[in-house]
The first five atom37 places (N, CA, C, CB, O) and aatype in JSON, in Angstrom:
{
  "aatype": [12, 0, 11, 19, 16, 18, 19, 13, 7, 9, 10, 10, 19, 0, 10, 7, 10, 9, 7, 13, 17, 7, 16, 7, 15, 9, 8, 18, 16, 0, 10, 9, 14, 16, 17, 13, 7, 10, 0, 10, 7, 19, 7, 7, 9, 10, 0, 9, 15, 14, 15, 6, 0, 11, 1, 11, 9, 13, 12, 8, 12, 2, 19, 16, 9, 7, 10, 19, 7, 10, 9, 7, 0, 0, 0, 6, 0, 9, 1, 7, 18, 9, 8, 0, 6, 8, 0, 7, 10, 6, 14, 3, 8, 9, 0, 10, 0, 0, 11, 10, 16, 12, 0, 4, 10, 10, 10, 9, 18, 19, 2, 10, 4, 19, 1, 15, 13, 9, 5, 0, 1, 1, 15, 1, 5, 6],
  "atom_mask": [
    [1, 1, 1, 1, 1],
    [1, 1, 1, 1, 1],
    [1, 1, 1, 1, 1],
    [1, 1, 1, 1, 1],
    [1, 1, 1, 1, 1],
    [1, 1, 1, 1, 1],
    [1, 1, 1, 1, 1],
    [1, 1, 1, 1, 1],
    [1, 1, 1, 0, 1],
    [1, 1, 1, 1, 1],
    [1, 1, 1, 1, 1],
    [1, 1, 1, 1, 1],
    [1, 1, 1, 1, 1],
    [1, 1, 1, 1, 1],
    [1, 1, 1, 1, 1],
    [1, 1, 1, 0, 1],
    [1, 1, 1, 1, 1],
    [1, 1, 1, 1, 1],
    [1, 1, 1, 0, 1],
    [1, 1, 1, 1, 1],
    [1, 1, 1, 1, 1],
    [1, 1, 1, 0, 1],
    [1, 1, 1, 1, 1],
    [1, 1, 1, 0, 1],
    [1, 1, 1, 1, 1],
    [1, 1, 1, 1, 1],
    [1, 1, 1, 1, 1],
    [1, 1, 1, 1, 1],
    [1, 1, 1, 1, 1],
    [1, 1, 1, 1, 1],
    [1, 1, 1, 1, 1],
    [1, 1, 1, 1, 1],
    [1, 1, 1, 1, 1],
    [1, 1, 1, 1, 1],
    [1, 1, 1, 1, 1],
    [1, 1, 1, 1, 1],
    [1, 1, 1, 0, 1],
    [1, 1, 1, 1, 1],
    [1, 1, 1, 1, 1],
    [1, 1, 1, 1, 1],
    [1, 1, 1, 0, 1],
    [1, 1, 1, 1, 1],
    [1, 1, 1, 0, 1],
    [1, 1, 1, 0, 1],
    [1, 1, 1, 1, 1],
    [1, 1, 1, 1, 1],
    [1, 1, 1, 1, 1],
    [1, 1, 1, 1, 1],
    [1, 1, 1, 1, 1],
    [1, 1, 1, 1, 1],
    [1, 1, 1, 1, 1],
    [1, 1, 1, 1, 1],
    [1, 1, 1, 1, 1],
    [1, 1, 1, 1, 1],
    [1, 1, 1, 1, 1],
    [1, 1, 1, 1, 1],
    [1, 1, 1, 1, 1],
    [1, 1, 1, 1, 1],
    [1, 1, 1, 1, 1],
    [1, 1, 1, 1, 1],
    [1, 1, 1, 1, 1],
    [1, 1, 1, 1, 1],
    [1, 1, 1, 1, 1],
    [1, 1, 1, 1, 1],
    [1, 1, 1, 1, 1],
    [1, 1, 1, 0, 1],
    [1, 1, 1, 1, 1],
    [1, 1, 1, 1, 1],
    [1, 1, 1, 0, 1],
    [1, 1, 1, 1, 1],
    [1, 1, 1, 1, 1],
    [1, 1, 1, 0, 1],
    [1, 1, 1, 1, 1],
    [1, 1, 1, 1, 1],
    [1, 1, 1, 1, 1],
    [1, 1, 1, 1, 1],
    [1, 1, 1, 1, 1],
    [1, 1, 1, 1, 1],
    [1, 1, 1, 1, 1],
    [1, 1, 1, 0, 1],
    [1, 1, 1, 1, 1],
    [1, 1, 1, 1, 1],
    [1, 1, 1, 1, 1],
    [1, 1, 1, 1, 1],
    [1, 1, 1, 1, 1],
    [1, 1, 1, 1, 1],
    [1, 1, 1, 1, 1],
    [1, 1, 1, 0, 1],
    [1, 1, 1, 1, 1],
    [1, 1, 1, 1, 1],
    [1, 1, 1, 1, 1],
    [1, 1, 1, 1, 1],
    [1, 1, 1, 1, 1],
    [1, 1, 1, 1, 1],
    [1, 1, 1, 1, 1],
    [1, 1, 1, 1, 1],
    [1, 1, 1, 1, 1],
    [1, 1, 1, 1, 1],
    [1, 1, 1, 1, 1],
    [1, 1, 1, 1, 1],
    [1, 1, 1, 1, 1],
    [1, 1, 1, 1, 1],
    [1, 1, 1, 1, 1],
    [1, 1, 1, 1, 1],
    [1, 1, 1, 1, 1],
    [1, 1, 1, 1, 1],
    [1, 1, 1, 1, 1],
    [1, 1, 1, 1, 1],
    [1, 1, 1, 1, 1],
    [1, 1, 1, 1, 1],
    [1, 1, 1, 1, 1],
    [1, 1, 1, 1, 1],
    [1, 1, 1, 1, 1],
    [1, 1, 1, 1, 1],
    [1, 1, 1, 1, 1],
    [1, 1, 1, 1, 1],
    [1, 1, 1, 1, 1],
    [1, 1, 1, 1, 1],
    [1, 1, 1, 1, 1],
    [1, 1, 1, 1, 1],
    [1, 1, 1, 1, 1],
    [1, 1, 1, 1, 1],
    [1, 1, 1, 1, 1],
    [1, 1, 1, 1, 1],
    [1, 1, 1, 1, 1],
    [1, 1, 1, 1, 1]
  ],
  "atom_positions": [
    [[8.51, 13.38, 34.46], [7.84, 14.67, 34.62], [7.96, 15.54, 33.37], [8.41, 15.4, 35.82], [7.19, 16.48, 33.2]],
    [[8.93, 15.24, 32.51], [9.09, 16.05, 31.3], [7.86, 15.93, 30.4], [10.36, 15.62, 30.54], [7.42, 16.91, 29.82]],
    [[7.31, 14.72, 30.29], [6.12, 14.53, 29.46], [4.91, 15.21, 30.09], [5.84, 13.03, 29.26], [4.06, 15.76, 29.37]],
    [[4.82, 15.19, 31.39], [3.74, 15.87, 32.1], [3.84, 17.38, 31.86], [3.78, 15.55, 33.63], [2.84, 18.06, 31.65]],
    [[5.06, 17.89, 31.89], [5.29, 19.31, 31.62], [4.81, 19.67, 30.22], [6.78, 19.67, 31.78], [4.16, 20.69, 30.02]],
    [[5.15, 18.83, 29.28], [4.74, 19.05, 27.89], [3.21, 19.06, 27.77], [5.34, 17.97, 26.97], [2.66, 19.91, 27.07]],
    [[2.53, 18.15, 28.45], [1.06, 18.08, 28.41], [0.46, 19.35, 29.02], [0.55, 16.83, 29.17], [-0.48, 19.91, 28.46]],
    [[0.99, 19.8, 30.16], [0.46, 21.03, 30.76], [0.74, 22.23, 29.86], [1.08, 21.26, 32.15], [-0.06, 23.17, 29.82]],
    [[1.84, 22.22, 29.15], [2.12, 23.27, 28.19], [1.07, 23.32, 27.1], [0.0, 0.0, 0.0], [0.59, 24.39, 26.73]],
    [[0.7, 22.16, 26.59], [-0.34, 22.09, 25.56], [-1.68, 22.58, 26.11], [-0.48, 20.65, 25.03], [-2.41, 23.3, 25.42]],
    [[-2.01, 22.19, 27.33], [-3.28, 22.63, 27.94], [-3.32, 24.15, 28.1], [-3.47, 21.96, 29.31], [-4.35, 24.77, 27.87]],
    [[-2.19, 24.75, 28.49], [-2.15, 26.2, 28.65], [-2.23, 26.92, 27.31], [-0.88, 26.62, 29.4], [-2.86, 27.97, 27.21]],
    [[-1.6, 26.37, 26.28], [-1.71, 26.97, 24.94], [-3.17, 26.94, 24.5], [-0.8, 26.21, 23.92], [-3.68, 27.93, 23.98]],
    [[-3.83, 25.8, 24.69], [-5.24, 25.69, 24.32], [-6.1, 26.67, 25.11], [-5.74, 24.25, 24.55], [-6.99, 27.31, 24.55]],
    [[-5.83, 26.8, 26.4], [-6.58, 27.74, 27.23], [-6.42, 29.17, 26.72], [-6.12, 27.65, 28.7], [-7.4, 29.91, 26.63]],
    [[-5.21, 29.56, 26.39], [-4.98, 30.91, 25.88], [-5.69, 31.17, 24.56], [0.0, 0.0, 0.0], [-6.27, 32.24, 24.37]],
    [[-5.64, 30.2, 23.66], [-6.3, 30.38, 22.36], [-7.82, 30.41, 22.5], [-5.89, 29.26, 21.4], [-8.49, 31.21, 21.85]],
    [[-8.35, 29.55, 23.35], [-9.8, 29.55, 23.59], [-10.23, 30.87, 24.24], [-10.21, 28.35, 24.49], [-11.25, 31.45, 23.86]],
    [[-9.45, 31.34, 25.2], [-9.76, 32.61, 25.84], [-9.68, 33.78, 24.87], [0.0, 0.0, 0.0], [-10.49, 34.71, 24.94]],
    [[-8.71, 33.74, 23.97], [-8.56, 34.82, 22.99], [-9.75, 34.83, 22.04], [-7.25, 34.65, 22.2], [-10.31, 35.89, 21.76]],
    [[-10.12, 33.65, 21.53], [-11.27, 33.6, 20.63], [-12.56, 33.86, 21.38], [-11.35, 32.25, 19.93], [-13.51, 34.4, 20.81]],
    [[-12.62, 33.49, 22.67], [-13.81, 33.72, 23.48], [-14.05, 35.19, 23.76], [0.0, 0.0, 0.0], [-15.19, 35.59, 24.02]],
    [[-12.99, 35.99, 23.71], [-13.15, 37.44, 23.92], [-13.35, 38.17, 22.61], [-11.94, 38.0, 24.66], [-13.31, 39.4, 22.57]],
    [[-13.55, 37.43, 21.53], [-13.77, 38.07, 20.24], [-12.47, 38.46, 19.57], [0.0, 0.0, 0.0], [-12.48, 39.32, 18.69]],
    [[-11.37, 37.87, 19.94], [-10.05, 38.14, 19.37], [-9.67, 39.61, 19.46], [-10.01, 37.69, 17.93], [-9.04, 40.16, 18.56]],
    [[-10.06, 40.23, 20.56], [-9.75, 41.65, 20.76], [-8.69, 41.83, 21.83], [-11.02, 42.42, 21.15], [-7.77, 42.63, 21.66]],
    [[-8.82, 41.12, 22.92], [-7.94, 41.29, 24.07], [-6.74, 40.34, 23.98], [-8.71, 41.06, 25.38], [-6.87, 39.15, 24.24]],
    [[-5.59, 40.9, 23.61], [-4.39, 40.08, 23.43], [-3.84, 39.56, 24.76], [-3.32, 40.88, 22.71], [-3.03, 38.63, 24.77]],
    [[-4.25, 40.14, 25.87], [-3.81, 39.62, 27.16], [-4.41, 38.24, 27.44], [-4.19, 40.59, 28.29], [-3.92, 37.53, 28.32]],
    [[-5.44, 37.87, 26.71], [-6.01, 36.53, 26.86], [-5.04, 35.46, 26.38], [-7.33, 36.43, 26.09], [-5.23, 34.28, 26.66]],
    [[-3.99, 35.88, 25.66], [-2.99, 34.94, 25.16], [-1.88, 34.66, 26.18], [-2.38, 35.47, 23.88], [-0.97, 33.88, 25.89]],
    [[-1.93, 35.27, 27.35], [-0.89, 35.07, 28.36], [-0.72, 33.59, 28.72], [-1.21, 35.87, 29.62], [0.41, 33.13, 28.82]],
    [[-1.8, 32.82, 28.91], [-1.59, 31.39, 29.18], [-0.85, 30.68, 28.04], [-2.93, 30.71, 29.42], [-0.12, 29.71, 28.28]],
    [[-1.05, 31.15, 26.82], [-0.36, 30.56, 25.67], [1.14, 30.71, 25.8], [-0.85, 31.19, 24.37], [1.88, 29.78, 25.51]],
    [[1.59, 31.87, 26.24], [3.04, 32.1, 26.38], [3.62, 31.24, 27.5], [3.33, 33.59, 26.67], [4.72, 30.7, 27.35]],
    [[2.91, 31.11, 28.59], [3.37, 30.22, 29.66], [3.36, 28.77, 29.17], [2.49, 30.36, 30.93], [4.26, 27.99, 29.49]],
    [[2.36, 28.41, 28.39], [2.28, 27.06, 27.84], [3.42, 26.77, 26.88], [0.0, 0.0, 0.0], [3.98, 25.67, 26.88]],
    [[3.76, 27.76, 26.05], [4.89, 27.57, 25.13], [6.19, 27.4, 25.9], [5.0, 28.75, 24.16], [7.03, 26.57, 25.56]],
    [[6.36, 28.2, 26.95], [7.57, 28.1, 27.77], [7.66, 26.72, 28.42], [7.6, 29.21, 28.86], [8.72, 26.1, 28.43]],
    [[6.55, 26.24, 28.95], [6.55, 24.91, 29.57], [6.72, 23.81, 28.52], [5.25, 24.69, 30.35], [7.39, 22.81, 28.78]],
    [[6.13, 23.99, 27.36], [6.29, 23.0, 26.3], [7.73, 22.86, 25.86], [0.0, 0.0, 0.0], [8.24, 21.75, 25.71]],
    [[8.38, 23.98, 25.64], [9.8, 23.96, 25.27], [10.63, 23.38, 26.42], [10.3, 25.39, 24.91], [11.53, 22.58, 26.2]],
    [[10.31, 23.79, 27.63], [11.02, 23.26, 28.8], [10.82, 21.76, 28.96], [0.0, 0.0, 0.0], [11.73, 21.05, 29.36]],
    [[9.62, 21.29, 28.64], [9.34, 19.86, 28.7], [10.15, 19.09, 27.68], [0.0, 0.0, 0.0], [10.66, 18.0, 27.98]],
    [[10.27, 19.64, 26.49], [11.08, 18.99, 25.45], [12.54, 18.97, 25.87], [10.92, 19.71, 24.1], [13.22, 17.96, 25.7]],
    [[13.02, 20.09, 26.42], [14.43, 20.16, 26.84], [14.71, 19.23, 28.02], [14.8, 21.6, 27.21], [15.83, 18.74, 28.17]],
    [[13.71, 18.99, 28.84], [13.9, 18.14, 30.02], [13.96, 16.66, 29.67], [12.78, 18.38, 31.03], [14.33, 15.83, 30.5]],
    [[13.59, 16.32, 28.43], [13.74, 14.93, 27.98], [15.19, 14.78, 27.54], [12.72, 14.55, 26.81], [15.51, 14.88, 26.36]],
    [[16.04, 14.56, 28.51], [17.47, 14.51, 28.27], [18.06, 13.28, 28.93], [18.17, 15.79, 28.79], [17.63, 12.89, 30.02]],
    [[19.04, 12.66, 28.29], [19.68, 11.52, 28.94], [20.53, 11.92, 30.14], [20.53, 10.77, 27.93], [20.83, 11.1, 31.01]],
    [[20.93, 13.18, 30.18], [21.75, 13.68, 31.28], [20.86, 14.05, 32.47], [22.58, 14.9, 30.83], [19.97, 14.88, 32.36]],
    [[21.13, 13.41, 33.6], [20.33, 13.7, 34.8], [20.51, 15.14, 35.25], [20.72, 12.74, 35.94], [19.56, 15.77, 35.72]],
    [[21.71, 15.68, 35.13], [21.98, 17.06, 35.55], [21.16, 18.05, 34.72], [23.49, 17.39, 35.43], [20.57, 18.98, 35.26]],
    [[21.13, 17.84, 33.41], [20.33, 18.74, 32.54], [18.85, 18.59, 32.84], [20.61, 18.45, 31.05], [18.11, 19.58, 32.87]],
    [[18.41, 17.36, 33.04], [17.0, 17.12, 33.34], [16.59, 17.85, 34.61], [16.73, 15.61, 33.48], [15.52, 18.46, 34.66]],
    [[17.45, 17.79, 35.64], [17.14, 18.48, 36.9], [17.06, 19.99, 36.7], [18.2, 18.16, 37.96], [16.14, 20.64, 37.2]],
    [[18.01, 20.53, 35.96], [18.02, 21.98, 35.74], [16.76, 22.42, 35.0], [19.29, 22.4, 34.94], [16.1, 23.38, 35.41]],
    [[16.43, 21.72, 33.93], [15.26, 22.13, 33.14], [13.96, 21.93, 33.91], [15.21, 21.34, 31.84], [13.04, 22.74, 33.78]],
    [[13.86, 20.88, 34.71], [12.64, 20.69, 35.49], [12.51, 21.74, 36.58], [12.61, 19.28, 36.1], [11.41, 22.19, 36.89]],
    [[13.63, 22.15, 37.18], [13.56, 23.23, 38.17], [13.18, 24.55, 37.49], [14.9, 23.38, 38.91], [12.45, 25.36, 38.07]],
    [[13.67, 24.78, 36.29], [13.26, 25.98, 35.55], [11.77, 25.92, 35.23], [14.08, 26.12, 34.25], [11.06, 26.91, 35.36]],
    [[11.3, 24.74, 34.82], [9.89, 24.59, 34.48], [8.97, 24.82, 35.68], [9.63, 23.21, 33.91], [7.95, 25.49, 35.57]],
    [[9.35, 24.26, 36.83], [8.49, 24.45, 38.0], [8.53, 25.92, 38.45], [8.94, 23.52, 39.16], [7.54, 26.42, 39.0]],
    [[9.64, 26.61, 38.23], [9.7, 28.04, 38.55], [8.78, 28.83, 37.63], [11.15, 28.57, 38.43], [8.07, 29.73, 38.09]],
    [[8.78, 28.5, 36.35], [7.86, 29.15, 35.41], [6.42, 28.88, 35.83], [8.11, 28.65, 33.95], [5.57, 29.77, 35.81]],
    [[6.14, 27.65, 36.23], [4.8, 27.3, 36.68], [4.38, 28.06, 37.92], [0.0, 0.0, 0.0], [3.24, 28.51, 38.04]],
    [[5.31, 28.2, 38.86], [5.0, 28.91, 40.1], [4.76, 30.4, 39.84], [6.14, 28.74, 41.11], [3.85, 30.99, 40.42]],
    [[5.57, 31.0, 38.98], [5.37, 32.41, 38.63], [4.01, 32.59, 37.95], [6.51, 32.92, 37.69], [3.29, 33.53, 38.26]],
    [[3.68, 31.68, 37.03], [2.38, 31.75, 36.37], [1.22, 31.57, 37.33], [0.0, 0.0, 0.0], [0.2, 32.25, 37.22]],
    [[1.37, 30.64, 38.27], [0.34, 30.4, 39.28], [0.09, 31.64, 40.12], [0.74, 29.23, 40.19], [-1.05, 32.07, 40.29]],
    [[1.15, 32.22, 40.62], [1.02, 33.42, 41.46], [0.42, 34.57, 40.66], [2.39, 33.84, 42.05], [-0.47, 35.27, 41.13]],
    [[0.9, 34.75, 39.45], [0.4, 35.84, 38.6], [-1.07, 35.67, 38.25], [0.0, 0.0, 0.0], [-1.84, 36.63, 38.33]],
    [[-1.45, 34.48, 37.85], [-2.84, 34.23, 37.45], [-3.79, 34.38, 38.64], [-2.99, 32.83, 36.83], [-4.86, 34.98, 38.53]],
    [[-3.4, 33.83, 39.79], [-4.26, 33.92, 40.97], [-4.38, 35.38, 41.44], [-3.7, 33.05, 42.11], [-5.48, 35.84, 41.75]],
    [[-3.27, 36.08, 41.47], [-3.3, 37.48, 41.9], [-4.12, 38.33, 40.95], [-1.87, 38.04, 42.01], [-4.88, 39.2, 41.38]],
    [[-3.98, 38.09, 39.66], [-4.72, 38.87, 38.67], [-6.21, 38.55, 38.7], [-4.17, 38.62, 37.27], [-7.04, 39.44, 38.49]],
    [[-6.57, 37.31, 38.97], [-7.98, 36.94, 39.09], [-8.61, 37.65, 40.29], [-8.15, 35.41, 39.22], [-9.71, 38.19, 40.2]],
    [[-7.9, 37.63, 41.4], [-8.41, 38.3, 42.61], [-8.49, 39.8, 42.39], [-7.51, 37.98, 43.82], [-9.49, 40.43, 42.75]],
    [[-7.44, 40.38, 41.81], [-7.41, 41.82, 41.57], [-8.53, 42.25, 40.62], [-6.05, 42.24, 40.98], [-9.22, 43.24, 40.87]],
    [[-8.72, 41.49, 39.55], [-9.77, 41.83, 38.59], [-11.16, 41.75, 39.18], [0.0, 0.0, 0.0], [-12.01, 42.59, 38.91]],
    [[-11.39, 40.73, 39.99], [-12.7, 40.57, 40.63], [-12.97, 41.69, 41.61], [-12.78, 39.21, 41.34], [-14.05, 42.28, 41.61]],
    [[-11.98, 42.0, 42.45], [-12.15, 43.07, 43.45], [-12.34, 44.41, 42.77], [-10.95, 43.12, 44.4], [-13.17, 45.22, 43.2]],
    [[-11.57, 44.66, 41.71], [-11.69, 45.92, 40.98], [-13.1, 46.08, 40.39], [-10.64, 46.0, 39.85], [-13.7, 47.15, 40.48]],
    [[-13.62, 45.01, 39.8], [-14.97, 45.08, 39.22], [-16.02, 45.3, 40.3], [-15.27, 43.8, 38.44], [-16.96, 46.07, 40.11]],
    [[-15.87, 44.63, 41.44], [-16.84, 44.77, 42.53], [-16.84, 46.2, 43.08], [-16.53, 43.78, 43.65], [-17.9, 46.77, 43.35]],
    [[-15.64, 46.77, 43.26], [-15.56, 48.14, 43.78], [-16.1, 49.17, 42.8], [-14.12, 48.48, 44.14], [-16.62, 50.21, 43.2]],
    [[-15.97, 48.87, 41.52], [-16.48, 49.79, 40.5], [-17.97, 49.58, 40.26], [-15.72, 49.61, 39.19], [-18.59, 50.33, 39.51]],
    [[-18.55, 48.59, 40.9], [-19.97, 48.31, 40.73], [-20.29, 47.66, 39.41], [0.0, 0.0, 0.0], [-21.42, 47.74, 38.93]],
    [[-19.31, 47.01, 38.81], [-19.48, 46.35, 37.52], [-19.53, 44.84, 37.68], [-18.36, 46.75, 36.56], [-19.1, 44.29, 38.69]],
    [[-20.05, 44.21, 36.68], [-20.04, 42.76, 36.63], [-18.66, 42.33, 36.13], [-21.19, 42.2, 35.71], [-18.2, 42.83, 35.1]],
    [[-17.99, 41.42, 36.83], [-16.67, 40.99, 36.35], [-16.77, 40.28, 35.0], [-16.01, 40.06, 37.38], [-17.78, 39.66, 34.69]],
    [[-15.71, 40.38, 34.2], [-15.65, 39.69, 32.92], [-15.49, 38.2, 33.21], [-14.47, 40.23, 32.03], [-14.42, 37.74, 33.6]],
    [[-16.56, 37.46, 33.01], [-16.58, 36.05, 33.41], [-15.63, 35.19, 32.57], [-17.99, 35.51, 33.3], [-15.07, 34.23, 33.09]],
    [[-15.46, 35.52, 31.3], [-14.54, 34.75, 30.46], [-13.12, 34.94, 30.96], [-14.67, 35.17, 28.97], [-12.37, 33.97, 31.1]],
    [[-12.74, 36.19, 31.22], [-11.39, 36.47, 31.69], [-11.16, 35.86, 33.07], [-11.14, 37.99, 31.75], [-10.1, 35.28, 33.33]],
    [[-12.13, 35.97, 33.94], [-12.01, 35.41, 35.28], [-11.88, 33.89, 35.23], [-13.21, 35.81, 36.15], [-11.07, 33.3, 35.94]],
    [[-12.69, 33.26, 34.39], [-12.61, 31.8, 34.25], [-11.26, 31.37, 33.69], [-13.74, 31.29, 33.35], [-10.7, 30.37, 34.12]],
    [[-10.75, 32.12, 32.72], [-9.45, 31.78, 32.13], [-8.33, 31.92, 33.15], [-9.16, 32.67, 30.9], [-7.44, 31.07, 33.23]],
    [[-8.37, 32.98, 33.94], [-7.34, 33.19, 34.96], [-7.39, 32.11, 36.04], [-7.49, 34.57, 35.6], [-6.36, 31.59, 36.46]],
    [[-8.6, 31.78, 36.47], [-8.74, 30.75, 37.5], [-8.37, 29.37, 36.96], [-10.17, 30.73, 38.03], [-7.79, 28.56, 37.68]],
    [[-8.7, 29.1, 35.71], [-8.32, 27.83, 35.1], [-6.81, 27.73, 34.98], [-8.97, 27.68, 33.72], [-6.23, 26.68, 35.26]],
    [[-6.16, 28.83, 34.57], [-4.7, 28.83, 34.49], [-4.09, 28.6, 35.87], [-4.19, 30.16, 33.9], [-3.15, 27.83, 36.02]],
    [[-4.63, 29.28, 36.87], [-4.11, 29.12, 38.23], [-4.3, 27.68, 38.71], [-4.81, 30.1, 39.19], [-3.39, 27.11, 39.33]],
    [[-5.45, 27.08, 38.44], [-5.69, 25.69, 38.87], [-4.78, 24.71, 38.15], [-7.16, 25.31, 38.63], [-4.22, 23.8, 38.77]],
    [[-4.63, 24.88, 36.84], [-3.73, 24.0, 36.09], [-2.31, 24.08, 36.63], [-3.76, 24.36, 34.6], [-1.63, 23.07, 36.8]],
    [[-1.86, 25.3, 36.88], [-0.49, 25.47, 37.35], [-0.32, 25.02, 38.8], [-0.06, 26.92, 37.21], [0.76, 24.57, 39.18]],
    [[-1.37, 25.13, 39.6], [-1.31, 24.6, 40.97], [-1.13, 23.08, 40.93], [-2.59, 24.98, 41.76], [-0.31, 22.53, 41.67]],
    [[-1.88, 22.43, 40.08], [-1.75, 20.98, 39.94], [-0.35, 20.63, 39.44], [-2.82, 20.42, 38.97], [0.29, 19.71, 39.95]],
    [[0.13, 21.37, 38.44], [1.46, 21.11, 37.87], [2.57, 21.28, 38.91], [1.72, 22.03, 36.69], [3.43, 20.42, 39.06]],
    [[2.53, 22.39, 39.63], [3.56, 22.65, 40.65], [3.51, 21.58, 41.73], [3.38, 24.05, 41.27], [4.55, 21.1, 42.2]],
    [[2.31, 21.2, 42.14], [2.15, 20.15, 43.14], [2.76, 18.83, 42.65], [0.66, 19.96, 43.48], [3.48, 18.16, 43.4]],
    [[2.48, 18.46, 41.42], [3.05, 17.23, 40.86], [4.58, 17.3, 40.8], [2.5, 16.99, 39.45], [5.26, 16.31, 41.1]],
    [[5.1, 18.45, 40.43], [6.56, 18.61, 40.36], [7.2, 18.49, 41.74], [6.92, 19.97, 39.75], [8.2, 17.8, 41.9]],
    [[6.63, 19.15, 42.72], [7.19, 19.09, 44.08], [7.16, 17.66, 44.59], [6.4, 20.02, 45.04], [8.14, 17.19, 45.18]],
    [[6.05, 16.95, 44.37], [5.98, 15.54, 44.79], [7.04, 14.7, 44.09], [4.59, 14.97, 44.51], [7.66, 13.83, 44.7]],
    [[7.25, 14.96, 42.81], [8.26, 14.22, 42.05], [9.66, 14.52, 42.57], [8.17, 14.57, 40.56], [10.49, 13.62, 42.69]],
    [[9.93, 15.79, 42.9], [11.24, 16.16, 43.43], [11.49, 15.47, 44.77], [11.35, 17.71, 43.59], [12.59, 14.97, 45.02]],
    [[10.48, 15.45, 45.61], [10.62, 14.8, 46.92], [10.86, 13.3, 46.74], [9.36, 15.04, 47.8], [11.73, 12.73, 47.4]],
    [[10.11, 12.68, 45.86], [10.28, 11.25, 45.61], [11.66, 10.95, 45.05], [9.19, 10.75, 44.65], [12.28, 9.96, 45.44]],
    [[12.16, 11.78, 44.14], [13.49, 11.57, 43.57], [14.57, 11.7, 44.63], [13.74, 12.56, 42.43], [15.53, 10.93, 44.66]],
    [[14.41, 12.68, 45.5], [15.4, 12.87, 46.56], [15.4, 11.69, 47.53], [15.12, 14.17, 47.33], [16.46, 11.23, 47.95]],
    [[14.22, 11.2, 47.87], [14.13, 10.05, 48.79], [14.74, 8.8, 48.15], [12.66, 9.78, 49.18], [15.4, 8.01, 48.83]],
    [[14.52, 8.61, 46.86], [15.06, 7.42, 46.21], [16.58, 7.48, 46.1], [14.44, 7.25, 44.82], [17.24, 6.44, 46.13]],
    [[17.15, 8.68, 45.98], [18.61, 8.83, 45.96], [19.23, 8.57, 47.32], [18.98, 10.22, 45.48], [20.36, 8.09, 47.4]],
    [[18.49, 8.89, 48.39], [19.03, 8.72, 49.74], [19.02, 7.26, 50.19], [18.23, 9.56, 50.73], [19.77, 6.88, 51.09]],
    [[18.2, 6.45, 49.56], [18.09, 5.05, 49.98], [19.2, 4.2, 49.42], [16.76, 4.48, 49.57], [19.25, 3.0, 49.68]]
  ]
}
């Protein structure tokens, strides 16, 4: 799962940079996926450890970062859309797409991590 974490980190960094350039390099909040991606990338590198205890700790930290990012991105996408609708404005489609993409990527990542944790626990019990 450490390599998967690293790949999702790279995808989030790319998403943040594309979103930043897509907004005309004006809105620095478009770089938020980049920061989550960097955190996951570093966590993925740290989770490549020969020590099972360290690997478990870092993977649990990584899935927590992913879950926080998932909740934040989904909540912000919903909030931004509702705010624009109530104001009678057209929502910023680039920002909305970036937030939803981040939420989807992190949903997949968290799901993969949880499945891996369950599988690891079952294999230890056997």
